[in-house]
C-alpha positions in Angstrom: 109.0 51.6 87.1 107.6 55.1 88.2 109.8 58.0 87.4 111.5 59.9 90.2 111.2 63.7 90.0 113.0 65.8 92.2 112.6 69.7 92.4 114.4 72.5 94.2 112.5 75.6 94.9 112.9 78.9 97.1 110.2 80.8 98.6 109.7 83.8 101.0 107.8 84.5 104.1 106.9 88.1 103.8 105.0 89.3 106.9 103.8 92.9 107.5 102.1 93.5 110.9 99.2 90.8 110.9 99.4 90.1 107.2 101.3 87.8 104.9 102.1 88.2 101.3 100.6 85.3 99.2 100.2 84.1 95.6 97.1 82.3 94.4 97.9 79.3 92.1 96.8 79.6 88.5 93.7 77.6 87.3 96.0 75.4 85.2 97.8 74.3 88.4 94.7 73.7 90.5 90.9 74.1 89.8 90.1 75.4 93.5 91.3 78.3 95.2 94.7 77.8 96.6 97.2 80.3 97.9 101.0 79.7 98.3 104.0 81.6 99.4 105.6 83.6 96.6 108.7 81.6 95.2 109.2 79.0 92.8 111.8 76.8 91.1 115.6 77.4 91.3 117.2 77.5 87.9 120.4 75.4 87.1 123.3 77.4 88.3 121.1 80.1 90.0 121.6 81.0 93.8 118.5 80.1 95.7 118.4 83.7 97.3 118.6 85.2 93.8 115.8 82.6 92.7 113.3 83.9 95.5 114.0 87.5 94.7 113.2 86.7 91.0 110.2 84.7 91.8 108.8 87.2 94.4 108.9 90.1 91.6 107.5 87.8 88.9 104.6 86.6 91.2 104.0 89.9 93.1 105.6 92.8 91.2 107.4 93.6 94.5 111.0 94.2 94.9 112.0 92.0 97.9 115.0 91.5 100.2 115.9 88.2 101.9 117.8 87.1 104.9 121.0 85.2 105.0 119.4 82.0 106.6 116.6 79.8 105.8 114.4 76.8 106.9 114.4 73.7 104.5 111.2 71.8 104.2 111.1 68.3 102.4 108.1 66.7 100.8 108.1 63.2 99.5 105.0 61.9 97.5 105.8 58.5 96.1 102.6 58.4 94.0 101.8 61.8 92.4 100.6 63.2 89.2 102.8 65.7 87.5 102.0 66.8 83.7 99.6 64.1 83.2 101.6 61.2 84.4 102.3 59.3 87.6 105.7 60.2 89.3 107.6 59.6 92.7 107.9 63.2 93.6 110.4 64.8 96.0 110.1 68.5 96.6 112.8 70.3 98.6 111.7 73.9 99.5 114.1 76.5 100.8 112.2 79.1 102.8 113.6 82.6 103.6 112.4 85.5 105.6 111.8 88.3 103.2 110.5 91.7 103.2 109.4 94.6 100.7 109.8 98.3 101.2 107.4 99.9 103.5 105.9 102.1 100.9 105.7 99.1 98.3 102.6 99.5 96.0 99.9 96.8 95.9 101.0 93.5 94.8 100.3 92.3 91.2 101.4 89.6 89.1 103.9 90.5 86.4 104.8 87.0 84.8 102.7 86.1 81.8 101.3 82.7 81.7 103.0 81.6 84.8 101.6 79.5 87.7 100.3 82.5 89.6 97.0 84.1 89.0 97.0 86.7 91.7 98.9 88.1 94.5 97.7 89.8 97.8 98.2 90.5 101.4 96.2 88.1 103.6 95.3 88.1 107.3 97.6 85.6 109.0 94.8 84.7 111.2 92.5 83.8 108.3 95.3 81.7 107.0 95.7 79.8 110.2 92.0 79.2 110.8 91.5 77.8 107.2 89.5 80.9 105.9 92.2 81.5 103.3 93.0 78.1 101.7 96.6 77.5 101.3 99.1 74.8 100.5 100.7 73.1 103.4 103.9 74.9 103.0 102.3 78.2 104.1 101.3 77.0 107.5 104.5 75.0 107.9 106.7 78.0 107.3 104.6 80.2 109.5 105.1 77.6 112.3 108.7 78.1 112.1 108.7 81.8 111.2 110.1 84.2 113.9 110.2 87.9 113.8 113.9 89.0 113.7 115.3 90.2 117.0 117.4 93.4 116.9 119.0 95.2 119.8 120.5 98.8 119.2 122.5 100.9 121.7 122.5 104.5 121.2 124.1 107.5 122.8 122.2 110.8 123.0 123.2 114.5 124.2 121.0 116.6 126.6 121.9 120.2 126.0 119.9 123.0 127.5 120.8 126.6 127.2 118.7 129.7 128.1 115.6 127.8 128.7 115.8 125.9 125.4 116.7 122.4 124.5 118.8 121.5 121.4 116.7 118.9 119.2 116.8 117.4 115.9 114.0 116.3 113.6 113.5 113.0 112.0 113.5 112.8 108.2 111.4 110.7 106.1 114.1 108.0 106.3 113.5 107.5 110.0 110.6 106.0 112.0 107.9 108.5 112.7 109.0 111.4 110.4 108.7 115.0 111.6 109.3 113.9 115.4 111.9 115.9 117.4 114.6 114.0 119.2 117.8 114.5 121.2 120.8 114.7 119.1 122.6 111.4 119.0 122.5 108.0 117.4 124.0 104.5 117.3 127.1 103.6 118.8 129.4 102.2 116.2 131.3 99.0 116.9 134.3 99.7 119.3 133.4 103.5 119.6 133.3 105.1 123.0 129.6 106.4 123.7 131.3 109.9 124.5 132.9 109.8 121.1 129.4 109.0 119.7 128.1 112.1 121.2 130.9 114.1 119.6 130.4 112.7 116.3 126.6 112.9 116.4 126.6 116.7 117.5 128.6 117.5 114.5 126.9 115.3 111.9 123.3 116.4 113.0 123.9 119.8 114.5 127.0 121.1 113.1 128.3 122.1 116.5 131.5 121.0 118.2 130.4 119.5 121.5 131.4 117.4 124.6 129.6 114.8 126.6 129.6 115.6 130.4 128.0 113.4 133.2 125.6 110.6 132.4 122.0 111.8 132.9 119.9 108.6 132.6 119.7 105.2 130.4 116.3 104.5 129.0 115.0 101.4 126.9 112.1 100.7 124.6 110.9 97.3 123.4 108.3 96.8 120.7 107.6 94.9 117.6 106.9 96.8 114.4 108.0 97.4 110.8 111.4 99.0 110.2 111.9 101.8 107.6 113.1 99.2 105.2 109.9 97.1 105.5 111.4 94.3 107.7 109.4 93.3 110.6 111.5 93.4 113.9 111.4 92.7 117.5 113.3 95.7 118.6 114.8 96.7 121.8 116.4 100.1 121.8 118.6 101.2 124.7 119.5 104.9 124.8 122.4 106.4 126.9 121.9 110.0 127.7 124.5 112.4 128.7 124.5 116.0 129.7 126.5 117.8 127.1 127.7 121.1 126.0 128.4 122.6 122.6 130.4 125.5 121.4 129.3 128.7 119.5 127.4 128.9 116.3 124.0 128.3 114.9 123.1 124.7 114.6 122.6 123.2 111.1 122.5 119.6 109.7 125.8 118.5 108.2 125.2 114.9 107.4 123.4 114.4 104.0 120.6 112.1 103.3 120.5 110.9 106.8 117.6 110.4 109.5 117.9 114.1 110.5 116.3 117.0 108.4 116.4 120.0 110.8 118.0 121.1 114.0 117.0 123.8 116.4 117.0 125.2 119.9 113.4 124.5 121.0 112.1 126.4 124.3 111.4 123.8 127.1 108.1 125.7 127.5 107.0 124.5 123.9 107.9 120.9 124.7 105.9 121.1 128.1 102.9 122.6 126.2 103.1 119.9 123.4 103.5 122.6 120.6 105.8 120.2 118.9 105.8 116.3 118.5 108.7 114.9 120.6 109.7 111.4 121.3 109.0 110.3 124.8 112.8 110.1 125.5 113.0 113.8 125.3 110.2 114.2 128.2 112.2 111.5 130.1 115.4 113.4 129.9 114.0 116.7 130.9 112.4 115.1 134.0 115.5 113.4 134.9 117.5 116.6 134.5 115.0 118.4 136.7 114.5 120.9 134.1 110.6 120.6 133.9 108.8 123.9 133.3 105.1 124.9 133.4 103.4 125.0 130.0 
């Protein structure tokens, strides 16, 4: 009677832009070039999510995070060879969405004498058209993979005084570091947008302030890489209020946040494009009717 062998393994689909992170199987596993998702067998008593994080590091040298949900793929090959003998093999593969830091180094194998010979980012198009030879799991996983959808609603303050606008500059922790933005940020669950304005004016500008009339509502939809390295289908909604602030010189109060500088910036400098600003800044200036000649 042919021995039955069942194996539980966990893998990660890690996509960055138009590339996917893959590991090449070692020669002792297959004599031909063959690429797979990073991952491997789940040890007895090991959580599958822990297993895939461990395997990604062993096979690519990168520290990954994985999502809470996964797809399960089942493969039954009644007549298969494993370790020199014929077996009735059943493989259960748990495939998670994974991501690595945006500034992660180039992948490299850390495991010694394992089943992986090489790790690399490969073009998804080349995987799908067969230019990059892969195991079937790779294309199956890509077929069911969907970029995470995320919607964020934020409130921002439009404050103009003596021909200058109050702006904050994004830190290295934010997308587009060094870009100037309206003071504000994400609305916490259960928080009034006006309370968000008050809180953010203090955290980002060190000023007491209040929201006035609603100025405009903007939205922006794009797909890209978040600061943590995760691919996102992102929809941003910005609620912009006219606001006023009390006396005092602006200063950043929040530490290790997404803002590293705050200043009163002449509207003329924005119009002349002397500084880099988000499009929402210009849209707010136009909505307020404060456009000036450069």
